[in-house]
N, C-alpha and C positions, 0 to 999 in steps of 0.2 A: 456429501459435505457433512462435517461433524465437528464436535469439539473433542480434544484429547486432554488427558491429564494423567498424573501418576506420580509415584515417589519410590525411591530406593533408599532403604534405611539399613544402616549397619547394626545399631543397637536397638532392639525392640523396647519400646517404653511401656508396652502393655498389649495384651491380646486384642486384636481388632482395631487398634488405633490407626494403623496404616490405612486400612480400607475405609475407615470412617472418614478420614481426611479426604480421600478420593471421592467418596459419596458426596461430601460437601462441595467439592469442586465441580462434580457433575451437575449438582443442583444449581450452582451459580452460572453454569453455561447451558442450561436447558434450552434457552432460546435459540442456540446454535443447532440443536438437534432434538426437535420435539417428537420424532417418530419412534425412537427406541433409545434405551440406555443400558449400560452394563458395566460391571467391574470384574477384574480378574486378579487374583493374588497368588503368590507363591513364596513359600519359606525355603531359603537355601542356607548353606553352611554358615555364612557370615551375617545373615540378616533376612530381610524380606523385600519383595518387590510387589507393587500393586499398580495396576493400570485401570484407567477409566475412559469411558466414551459416551457421548450422546450423539445420536444419528439423525441427520436429515437425509432421508432416502432419495437418491437421485438415479442411480443405476442399479438395477435389480432391487426393487423395493420390497422384496420378500424377506422373510426372517433369515434367509441364508446369508444376508449381509450383516448379521448381528456382530457387534464388536464389544470389547476386544476379541479379536479372532485368533484362535489357537490352531497351530498346525500339529495334529496328533502324531505325525511321523517324527518331527524334530523336537517338539516341545516348545518351539519358538512362538511368541505371541506378539501381535501388533495392535496398536491403536492408531488410527489413520484418519487424517482430515485432508481431503483433496480430491483431485480428478487426474488420473493418468489417461490422457486422451489416446495414447498409443497402447492401451492395455491389451487389446486384441492381438496386436503385432507381437508384444512381449510374450503373451500366452503361447502363441504359435512358436516363437523362438525357443522357448524352454520346453516345448512339447508337453504343455500342461493339460492334464485331464481334470478340469476344474470341478469343484463341488458346488460352485455358485457361478453367477454371471457378473460378479463384482470385480472392480479393479483392485479392491483391497486384497483379495486372495492372490491376485497376480503379483502385486507388489511384495507380499509376504513370501511367496514361493520364489520370486526372483532374488530376494535377499538370501534365501536358503541356498541358492545356486551360486550367486556371485558375491555375496557379502556386501560390504560398503560400496563396491563398484556398481551395484545395481542402481544407486540413486542418480548416477550420471546418465542412465538410460531412460529415465522417466521423462516423458514429454508432457508437461502439465504443471499444475500447482499442487503443493503438498506440504504438510508438516506432519511428522510421524514419530512414533517411538516403537522400537522393537526390543523385546527381551530375548536375548540370545541364550538359550538354555545351555548349550554346550560350553560357551565361553563364560557363562554367568556374568554377562555384562549388558547394560542398557545402551541402546544406540538410538540417537535422535538425529533427524535430518530435516532440512527445510529447502524448498525449491530455490532455483537460481536467483529469482528476482524478488523474493520475499512476498509473494502474493498471499500466502497463508502465514499467520503469525505463530510464534513459539517462544514462550517465556520460561525462564527457569531460575532457581535459586539453589546454591550449593554451599554446604558446610562440610566439616570433616566427616560427619557420619550421616548426613541427610542430603538427598538430592530430590527436589520437587519441581514439577513442570506442569504447564497448562497452555491452552490456546489463548487464554486471556489473563492479563495481569490481575484483574479483579477476582478471578477464580483462585489465584494463588493467595490473595488476601483472605478469601473465604475458607481456605484450608485451615486457618488459625495457626499456621506455622510460620507466617511471615509478619514481622512488625510493620505497622502502618506508619512508616516514617518516610518523609520526603527526602529524596536524594538531592544533595546540593549540586552535584555535577549534572544530574538530569534536569534540574531547574535551570541551570545556566544554559544548557543545550536548548531547552524549550524557549527561553527568552531570546536566544540568538536567532532561531529559525521558525518559531511557531509550532514546532513539534520536537519530540525527543529523538535524537539521532542514535540509531543502533550502533553498538550493543547496549547503550545506556537505556535506562527507563526512568520514570519519574519517582519510583519507589526504591529506597535504599536496599541494596543487596540483591535486587532482581535484575536479570540480564535478558537480552533478546539474543537468540541464536541468529548469527548473521546469515543472510541469504546465501545459498550455494554452499553451505557447510554442514558437516556432520559432527556429532559429539558423542564420544564413547565414555561411559561412566562405569567404573569397575571397582570392586572391593579389593583392597590390597592385603597382603599378609599381615601388615601392621595394624589392621583394623580400622583403616580410614578409606575414604573414597578418592580415586584418581580420575581426572577428566582429561581427555585427549581430543583437541579440536583439529579437524581436517577440512580442507577445501576440495570441492569437486574438481574433476579434470577441467582444464581451461576451455576446451572446445570439443564439440561433438563433430562427427564427420561433416565436412562442409560440402555444399553443392558446387558445381562448376561455376567459376566466377565469370561474369559477362565481360566481353571485350570492349564494349562502349556503352554509352548511356541508354541508347535505344534498346539494346539487349537487356540492360538492367531493368528498364520499365516493364518489359514483357515478363521477365523472370520474377520481378516483385509481384506482379499481378497473380502469377501462378502460386507463389508462396502465400500470399494473403488469402487466396481462395482456398488453398489446402488447409490453412490454419482455421479459417472460418468454418469450413466443413467439419473439422475435427471438434471444434468447440460446440457444435450443434448436437452432439451425441448425448441423448438423455432419455429417460423413461418418464419424465414429468413435463408439464407445460413450461414453455420458454417464451421470454419476451426480450425487448431491446430498449436500453436507455437511448432516446433520440433527443438530443439538445437542439439540433438544427445546425450545429457546427460541422466542419469538414469531416472530423474523425468518425462521429456517430453516423453521419450521412453516408460516408464511404462504407461503413460496416453494414448498413441496411442494403446498400447497393450490391455489395459482395454477396450478401445472403440471397439476393434475388437470382444470383448466378449459380449457386450451389445447392439450393433447396427449393422444392416446389411448394413448401408449406407457407401459408400466409402468415407473416410475423405479426406479433402484437408489439406496438411501439408506444412509449410513454415519454411525455415531455412535461417539464415544469415551466409554467409561463407566469409573467408578472404584468401588473397594470402599468408599470414603468416601461414605456415603449423603448427607451434608449438601452435597456438591459435585456429585453425579451426578444428571443429568436423564434417566436411562435410562427411567424409567416414562413420561415425557412423550414422548420420542422413539419409544418402542414404541407408545404410543397413536396418535401421528400416523401411523406406518408402517402400523398395522393399519387405521386409518380410511381411508387412501387406497390400501391394498393395494399397498404398495411392496415391492420385493425388498430386504429390510433386512439390514444387516450391522452387528454390534456389535464394537468393538475394545476389549477390556478392558485397561486400563493400570494396572500397579502399579509399585512402587518398583524391583523387579528389572528389569522390562522397560525402564523409563526409563533406569536406570543403563547398561543394555546399549546403548541407542540414543543416549545423550547425546553421546558424542564425534562421531558422525556428524551429529547434529542441529546442534551448534555449528559443525562444519565446513561445514555447508550455508548458514550465515548469510553473506550477502554483505557486510553491515556488522554490527557488534555491536548487539544488541537485547535488551531484557529480556523480550521476548515471542517467539512463533514456534514454540516446541517442540511445542505442541499441533497446529499445522497440519502440521508435519513428520510427526507420528504418523499423523494421519488420511490425509494424502496418500499415504504409503507403502502403507497398507491399500487405498486406492482404486485405486492403480496396480496393486497385486498382484492385484486382482480383475478386471483386464483393462479398466479404464476409462481413457480418455485425456482426457476433459473432465469437469469437475465444477462445479456451480453452488453458490454460497455466498450466504448472507443478509447478508453484510458490507455495512454502510452503513445498515442499518435504524435503529440507535440514533442515528446522527448526523442522519438526516433527520427522524425522528419523535419526537425528544426523549426518548430512552431512558436518558440518563446523569444522574447526580445533579447535574452542572454546570448543567443547565437549571433545575432547581428552586432551586438556590442563587442563581442569577442573578436569577430572578424574585422571590425573597424580598427580596433586596437592593434591587431596583428598586422594589418596593412599600413599602419601609420609609421612614417619615418622616425628614426631614433631621436632626431633633433626636435621633432614636434612633441614626442613623449616627454623629453626633458623640459620643454617649455610648459607643458600642461602640469607636470609635477611641481614645478616651481610656482605656478599660479595657484595650485591647490594648497601649497604650504603657506602662501600669503593670504589666500582668501578663505581658508577653512572656517575661520571664526565668523565670517559673514553668512555662512550657510545655515546657521542654527535656526531651528523653527520650522523648516520645511524638510520633510523626509526626502523628497526627490532631490533637492539641492544637496543635502547631506550625502546622499548616496553618490551623486555625481562627483562631488569633490573627493570622496573616498576613492572612487573609481579612477579618476585622473591622477590621483596621488599614488596609486598602486602601480605594480609592475605591468598591469594589463594582461596577465596570463589568464588562460581559461579558468584556472582555479580562483583567481582574484575576481574575475567577472561573475562567475557563478556565486561565489560566497557573498559578494556585496549585493547582487541582484536578489538573492533569497534571504538576505538579512532582515530580521525583524527589529531587534534592539542590538545596538553595537556592544560587543563584549570581547574582551581579550581571551576569553575561554571558548570562543566559537570553535566548533569541531571542524577539523580539516578532513577533506575527502582523499582517500587513496584510490586512484584510478588505475593503478598498475601500468601507468604510462610514464615514460621518461624522455627527456630530450627536448630542445627548444623548437625543433622543426616538425613536431607531430601535427597531425590533422586537427585543426582548431575546432571544426564543426563536430567531428566525432569525439573530441575531448570533452566538449560541452555536453554532448549527448550522454556520454558515460556519467558525467557528474549529475546531470538531471535524473537519469535512471536510478543511480545508486543513492542519490540524496532526496530530492523533493518527491519523486515518484514513490520510492520505497518507504520513506519515513513519514510521509503524509498522505499522499493520494491512495496508495494501496492499503495502508493501515486503516485509514478512515473508511474507505469503501468496505473493507471487510467488517469492521465493527458496526457500521450503520446498516449494512444489508443483513448481516447475521442477527442483528437485534430483531429483525422481522422474519427470521428463518428463511432468508432468501440468499441463494448462491449467485454471486456475480462472477462472470468469466470475462477475460480480457484477451481477445484474439491477437491484438497487436503485440502483447507482451508474451510472445511465444519464442522458444529457444531458436527454432529455425529461422523465423522472421527476423529476430534481432540480430543473429549472427550474419544473416545475409546483408541486412542494411548496413551493419558495421564494416562489412567487407568492401563497401563502395566508397569512393572518394567523397569527402564532404562537399566539394564544389558541385557535385551532381544534385545535391539536395536544395541548393539555394541558387537564385539567379545572380548574375554578376554584380548587380547593384544592391543585392540582399533585400530588396523591398518590393519588387515588382509583383511577385507571385508567391503567396504563403504556401509552405509545405508542397513545393512544386513536384517533387518526386512522387508523393502519394497522389497528388492531383492528376498527374500524367497517367498513373497506373489505373485510374478509374474514369478517365476523361470521356470514354464512350458511354458511361452510365449516368454521369451528372453534367449539367451545362457548365461551360467554362466560366461564365460570369458568376455562377453560384460558387464555384471553387476559388475564384480570384478575390472574393470579398475579404475585408479585414476581419481578423480573428476577434471575437467578442469575449469568449470564455463563459463558462457556466458559473456565474457569480450572483449570489443573492444581493439585493439592494440594501446592504447593511448601513451604508453611510446615511441614507435617508431614514431608514427605520430606527436607527439608534438615536436620532434626534426627535423621533416621534413616539409611537406607542411603546418602544423598547426602553426609552429613556428612564422612566421611573424604576424599572427592574434593575438596570445597570447601575443607576445612581445609588440604589439602596445597598448594593454590594460594595461600592467604593466608599460608602459612608461607614461601613462596618470595619473598624480598625483591627479588631481581633481576628476576623476572618482573613483579612489581607495579610496580617502578620503570620498567621498559622500557615499561609500558603507561601511564605518566604519572601513576601513583598514588603517594601517600605511604603507604609500607608500614605504619607504625605506626597511622595513621588507619584504614586498611582492616582491619587485624587487630582494632582496638578495636571497630569496627562489627560485625564477625563475633562477637566475644565478647558484645557487648550483645544481638545477635540471639539467641544461644543462651541467654542469661539471661532475656530478655523478648521473645519473638518477636512478640507482638501489638503491643507498643509501638514496636518498630523497623520492623516490616514486612519480609516476605521479599524484596520487590523490590529493596531497596537493596543488600544483600550479594550477591544473585543477579546484579544488573547488573554489579557489579565483578568477580565471578567470570567472567562471560561475556566481559567486555572483556579481561581478562588472557588467557583462553584463546584468544580470537579473534586477539589480537596475536601470541601465540606461534605459532599454527597458520599465520598468514599472514606471519610474519617482519616484522612492522611494529613499529617502536619509536620512542620519542620522540626 
């Protein structure tokens, strides 16, 4: 795992300026790759190309994995951040006689053989850039689910990219100006939806896409965006649900086994919920190694799952570590945690806490159960969408009429506001997802393109795609990457695997939920590991890995947040209306349950992030 950076310039502004900017980006991303770093530059007819890399050595920790990696036969050069879990298979497929034991070399040589088609063959997570010497073009690519980040900025004569947005700012080539559209997106959902970012002029490469950047004869840069092939070769589809459960178990075990390949110590995030517990259970079937498990626990019993994480650790004899987190500890870590965010987000602090503990225990790679809720219908949005889909048209008309009349009476309570919006909407999967994930209501809220059409599509799978491409990609995966890599920790997500995802999407949504939609959470996953975990453990209500912010923001965190809301200049620089922000904070202190902690918290984080990164409207 690494950081990548680089730039392609048509008109040289001075000798060495290109590489100096890359050196600055490397320095800004050193936490992502403390084991090695390097740059590579090349002058060509129209200008110059420079690539950078900082390395966190995971597979083949020797100097043979140094990057940027040059292929002496073709002159192609790659800077790569990722893990290709099928790199040995790919190596055999192209009959490679490797110079190293790294997946980096395999990816580069696959590109030499297949061109852009190679990206569709990689099973894993990656963000990369390859300089194609023959075509004299720069090729960028990002994995299907956006597990690894990739940011870029382009003008007529300059293209610059990096793993982190803050590294682009460190290049001194990007103005530190807040993006209005990025701000609207953040206020709508609590994170910025790709391809937007919070900084004007900076974009995210969309998951599952490649971007070719080439100098034209007219002396400018042209960019061509392309999407990976829709599907890889699919496994044989099961004839019934019983077969599906058996095949799902096999797919999950195969993915877990692939994600265990490493030359450094490995651990597991164990919250005590179904997803992380299932992951530990699956590990017990595919590896004889005693896993190290890590849990964050709280004194607030209603939010802590420590009894369940302990039970799982004891059942599978893991080397278990508990990180007890209270208000004092959070207050101490908060500045560092917010500083670690690459873009403002209302989430992520919990991952920062557990990542620090895991790294301090000597672990370099950690597995996470992230993706289980999105794939196996673990969120309330699935049940809401199904209820609306099964509702008679006459009932929907009555609800919409009631919403039109009663909308004004819902003000003051987030839950009531969302309910009235939901019943007043068309009740489509897109409506349910959008309103469920809404932070502040805005007409500029981004809409999701799920590549699905028609009123009779599978509602469960439609919501699943929306959650995967929206909440998971734009918040969970992005925050997990930023907060773990702040500690030089690589996090792998076996549920977010191409073969697993494609198999689960091939199944009818009705196989993933019980008929009444409430009896058994994530039933398909539960059935797949039913022989490993007790049924009463699997059947309990989802709690979620959430810090007790509502209580803490009224306690020791209150002075810190109040001081930010009192600073009108800081709020204004962050694009916020000071009076509105202060009124929201006052309402939260009066009625925290009605307002919800996430709204004032998101504004606090935004203001702090903008101040720390010197980004202003």
